[in-house]
C-alpha positions in Angstrom: 87.0 92.0 36.7 87.3 95.0 34.3 87.6 95.2 30.6 91.2 96.6 30.4 94.1 96.3 28.2 97.3 94.8 29.7 100.3 97.0 29.4 102.7 94.3 28.2 100.7 92.2 25.6 98.0 94.7 24.7 95.4 91.9 25.4 92.3 92.3 27.5 92.9 90.4 30.7 89.2 89.8 31.1 86.3 90.4 28.6 83.6 91.1 31.0 82.2 94.6 31.2 82.1 96.0 34.7 81.8 99.3 36.6 83.7 100.0 39.8 82.6 103.1 41.7 82.7 104.5 45.2 80.3 102.9 47.7 78.7 106.2 48.1 79.4 109.7 46.6 78.0 113.1 47.8 77.8 116.0 45.6 77.0 119.8 45.7 77.5 122.6 48.1 78.2 121.8 51.7 78.7 118.1 50.9 81.7 118.2 53.2 79.3 118.3 56.1 78.8 114.7 55.5 82.3 113.8 56.4 82.0 113.7 60.3 78.7 111.6 60.0 80.6 109.0 57.9 83.5 108.9 60.2 81.3 108.5 63.3 79.1 105.8 61.7 82.2 103.9 60.5 83.8 104.2 64.0 86.9 106.0 62.9 89.3 106.4 65.9 92.3 108.1 64.3 92.1 109.7 60.9 95.2 110.2 58.7 94.4 113.4 56.7 96.5 113.4 53.6 96.7 116.9 52.0 99.3 118.8 50.1 101.2 121.7 51.8 99.8 124.6 49.9 96.3 123.5 50.7 97.3 123.3 54.4 99.0 126.7 54.2 96.1 128.5 52.6 93.4 127.1 54.8 91.6 124.8 52.3 92.3 121.6 54.3 91.1 123.5 57.4 87.6 123.5 55.9 87.4 119.8 56.6 89.6 119.6 59.7 87.4 122.3 61.4 84.5 119.9 61.0 86.5 117.1 62.5 87.4 119.4 65.4 83.8 120.3 66.0 82.9 116.7 66.0 85.7 115.7 68.4 87.3 113.4 65.8 91.0 112.7 66.3 93.3 113.1 63.3 96.9 113.8 62.2 97.9 115.7 59.0 100.5 114.3 56.5 101.5 116.9 53.9 104.8 115.5 52.5 103.4 115.5 49.0 104.8 116.9 45.8 102.8 117.9 42.6 104.1 114.7 41.0 104.2 112.4 44.1 107.3 110.3 44.5 108.1 106.8 45.8 109.6 108.5 48.9 106.4 110.5 49.5 104.4 107.3 49.6 106.9 105.3 51.8 107.2 108.3 54.2 103.4 108.4 54.4 103.1 104.7 55.2 105.6 105.2 58.0 103.7 108.2 59.3 100.3 106.3 59.1 101.8 103.5 61.2 103.4 105.8 63.7 100.1 107.6 64.1 98.2 104.4 64.8 95.7 105.6 62.3 92.8 103.6 61.1 91.3 105.5 58.3 92.2 108.2 55.6 90.8 111.4 54.5 92.5 112.7 51.4 92.0 116.4 50.5 93.4 117.7 47.2 94.0 117.1 43.6 95.5 114.1 41.9 98.8 114.4 43.9 97.2 114.1 47.2 94.8 111.4 46.3 97.4 109.3 44.4 99.7 109.5 47.5 96.8 108.5 49.7 95.8 105.6 47.4 99.3 104.2 47.5 99.6 104.6 51.2 96.3 102.9 51.8 97.2 100.0 49.6 100.6 99.3 51.1 99.4 99.5 54.7 96.9 96.7 53.8 99.2 94.8 51.4 102.8 95.5 52.9 104.4 93.0 50.3 104.2 96.0 48.0 106.2 98.4 50.2 108.8 99.0 47.5 105.9 100.9 45.6 107.4 100.1 42.2 105.8 96.6 42.2 102.4 98.2 42.2 102.9 99.3 38.5 100.3 98.1 36.0 97.6 95.8 37.2 98.9 94.9 40.7 97.7 91.5 42.2 96.9 93.1 45.7 94.6 90.9 47.9 93.2 93.4 50.3 91.2 96.6 49.9 93.1 99.8 50.8 92.5 101.6 54.2 89.0 103.0 54.5 89.2 106.3 52.7 87.1 109.5 52.2 88.3 111.5 49.1 87.6 115.2 48.9 88.8 116.8 45.5 89.9 120.4 45.5 90.4 120.4 41.7 88.0 119.6 38.9 90.0 117.4 36.7 91.7 114.3 37.9 88.6 112.5 39.3 91.0 110.5 41.4 88.3 110.3 44.0 86.3 107.8 41.8 89.0 106.0 39.8 91.0 102.8 40.3 94.2 104.4 39.0 96.9 106.4 40.5 100.3 107.6 39.2 103.6 107.7 41.0 107.0 109.3 40.0 110.2 107.3 40.1 112.7 110.1 40.5 115.6 107.8 40.2 114.6 106.5 36.8 112.9 109.9 35.7 109.7 108.2 34.8 106.1 108.0 36.0 104.2 104.7 36.4 100.6 104.0 36.4 99.0 101.7 38.9 95.5 100.1 38.2 93.8 98.4 41.1 90.2 97.8 42.1 91.3 97.7 45.7 92.5 101.3 45.7 89.2 103.2 45.0 88.1 105.4 47.9 85.1 104.1 49.7 83.4 107.5 49.8 83.8 110.6 47.5 82.7 114.0 48.7 82.6 116.4 45.7 81.9 119.9 47.1 82.4 122.7 44.6 83.2 125.1 47.4 86.4 123.1 48.0 87.5 124.0 44.5 86.8 127.8 44.7 90.3 128.8 45.7 91.9 127.2 42.5 93.7 129.9 40.5 92.7 130.3 36.8 95.7 128.4 35.4 95.1 125.3 37.6 91.4 125.4 36.8 92.1 125.5 33.1 94.7 122.7 33.3 92.6 120.4 35.4 89.6 121.0 33.4 91.4 120.1 30.2 92.7 117.0 31.9 89.0 116.1 32.5 88.2 116.6 28.8 91.2 114.5 27.9 89.9 111.7 30.2 86.4 112.0 28.6 87.7 112.0 24.9 90.3 109.3 25.4 87.8 107.1 27.4 85.2 107.5 24.8 87.5 106.4 22.1 89.6 103.8 23.8 89.5 100.2 22.6 87.7 99.0 25.8 84.8 101.6 25.6 81.3 100.3 25.7 77.8 101.7 26.0 77.7 102.6 29.6 81.1 104.4 29.6 80.2 106.1 26.4 77.2 107.6 28.2 79.4 108.9 31.0 82.0 110.3 28.7 79.7 112.1 26.3 77.9 113.8 29.2 81.2 114.8 30.6 82.4 116.4 27.3 79.1 118.3 27.0 79.3 119.6 30.6 83.1 120.6 30.2 82.3 122.4 26.9 79.5 124.3 28.7 81.2 125.1 32.0 85.0 125.2 31.8 85.3 128.8 30.6 83.0 129.9 33.4 84.9 127.9 35.9 88.2 129.6 34.8 86.3 132.9 35.6 85.3 131.4 39.0 81.5 131.7 38.4 79.4 129.4 40.7 77.8 127.8 37.8 81.1 127.0 36.1 82.6 125.5 39.3 79.5 123.4 40.0 79.3 122.2 36.4 83.0 121.2 36.4 82.9 119.5 39.7 80.3 117.2 38.3 81.7 116.9 34.8 85.1 115.7 36.0 83.6 113.1 38.3 81.4 111.7 35.5 84.5 111.5 33.3 86.1 109.5 36.0 83.2 107.1 36.2 84.0 106.1 32.7 87.7 106.2 32.1 88.6 104.5 35.3 86.9 101.4 34.1 88.1 101.4 30.5 91.4 103.1 30.4 92.9 106.0 28.4 95.2 106.5 25.5 98.5 108.0 24.2 97.7 111.6 25.0 98.1 110.5 28.7 101.1 108.2 27.8 102.9 111.2 26.4 101.8 113.6 29.1 103.1 111.3 31.8 106.6 111.4 30.3 106.5 115.2 30.0 105.6 115.5 33.7 108.3 113.1 34.7 111.1 114.7 32.7 110.2 118.4 32.8 107.7 118.6 35.7 105.1 119.9 33.1 101.7 120.1 35.0 99.8 117.0 34.0 96.7 118.8 32.8 98.7 121.2 30.7 100.6 118.3 29.1 97.3 116.5 28.3 95.7 119.6 26.8 98.7 120.2 24.5 98.7 116.7 23.3 94.9 116.1 23.0 94.2 117.6 19.6 97.3 116.2 18.2 96.5 112.7 19.3 92.9 113.1 18.1 94.1 114.0 14.6 96.4 110.9 14.8 93.5 108.6 15.9 90.6 110.0 13.7 90.6 107.2 11.2 90.3 104.6 13.9 87.3 106.1 15.7 84.3 105.3 13.4 81.6 107.9 13.8 82.5 108.9 17.5 84.1 112.2 16.5 80.6 113.3 15.3 79.3 112.8 18.8 82.4 114.5 20.3 81.7 117.5 18.0 78.0 117.6 19.0 78.8 117.4 22.7 81.4 120.3 22.3 78.5 122.4 21.0 79.3 122.3 17.3 76.1 122.8 15.2 75.0 121.1 12.0 77.1 118.0 12.4 74.6 115.8 10.9 75.0 117.6 7.7 78.8 117.3 7.7 80.9 114.7 5.9 83.1 112.3 7.9 86.2 114.4 7.4 84.3 117.6 8.2 82.9 116.5 11.6 86.2 114.9 12.6 88.0 118.2 12.0 85.2 120.1 13.7 85.7 118.0 16.8 89.5 118.7 16.8 89.0 122.4 16.2 86.4 122.6 19.0 89.0 121.2 21.4 91.7 123.5 20.1 89.4 126.5 20.6 88.5 125.6 24.2 92.1 125.0 25.1 93.1 128.4 23.6 90.3 130.2 25.3 91.4 129.0 28.8 95.0 129.9 28.2 96.7 126.6 27.5 100.0 126.8 25.6 100.6 125.0 22.3 104.1 123.6 23.1 106.1 122.0 25.9 108.5 124.2 27.7 112.1 122.7 27.8 111.4 120.0 25.2 114.6 119.2 23.3 115.4 116.9 20.3 118.0 115.0 22.4 115.2 114.0 24.7 112.8 112.7 22.2 114.2 109.1 22.0 113.9 108.5 25.7 110.5 110.3 25.9 109.2 108.1 23.1 110.5 105.0 24.8 108.8 105.9 28.1 105.4 106.8 26.3 105.6 103.5 24.4 105.9 101.5 27.7 103.3 103.5 29.6 100.2 101.6 30.9 97.8 103.9 29.0 99.3 103.2 25.6 97.6 99.9 24.8 94.1 101.3 25.1 94.6 103.8 22.3 92.3 103.2 19.3 95.3 103.1 17.1 98.3 101.0 17.8 101.3 103.3 17.9 105.0 102.5 17.0 108.0 104.0 18.6 108.7 106.1 15.6 105.1 107.5 15.6 105.6 108.4 19.3 108.7 110.5 18.2 106.8 112.2 15.5 103.9 113.2 17.9 106.3 114.5 20.5 108.1 116.6 18.0 104.9 118.3 17.1 104.8 120.1 20.4 108.4 121.2 20.4 108.8 125.1 20.5 
């Protein structure tokens, strides 16, 4: 079992350190050419291709389905996916999977496609969770999800290597986080060419989401030596490559494709913090892009947490490329780390406030963030009043 913090009582449900990763992952240009070989070796008969409508419309999904066609592999495309996938998206997907008599999944896209596919795959094999809501938190599923190949088209969520997924409850205007070892895709195929069509804004937002994963994972209560190694390397790669990725350079794209995966290797196994808790509430209430919400909150939450992080901000500053950190005082290297994050966020065009945020919403936003599954892992325990103060800092 993993070393995580339970959402309700903020206790570790198991003290053992463990790492859950894909069975196999493939990285680099033309990695998608491995997909037909995997499908044939595993004996896939009917593949359920889960991809969002824009990727289908603009031919990104076709890069993979063309390979399936060439190999004579049968598939059906499911694209009823929203940017913040809903309970209905998942339930409709389960129905479509069964009607297609599918036996496997290829999910192509960012976090939305992959989160939808994970929930579909879990419910098909664990039908007692068909309401979807009962998957919130650490769900006691018995069976691993449907065999899944995950192909990311964004460099940020790392959903292809995580045991987490997030679903929006439209009725209750909230997002809920699901944590389940049984949902991790069996195979990850991380091909930077699949990410080349991302517009600048999406590249920036997903890249800052990856940085938030790395920094929150590095400072979470459950962090340990192996995940620290992943997170520091991810921070270094993001600081080096995100600006180039936004400008669509080959080096930047390749660097970010690797960086976000490495960050996922870490945070998936130790959890996150309140930058994500608050970001989830902004996305649920205002449909704020998740990566943008994370980027806006990250430096504010870093400032809030700094006295509870020991010497870790020195290593964050070093990984961000700050020079002379060993000659800095504790307060200096902590501020240097925060400033480096702010500079990167500004350089890639992230705003400093949340559009639509109003004072009358603060109470509910704070309550939702306080109850979020990511909150207990934050290095500093956070009260409801402190959540309100943090949220007000990003009001226009």
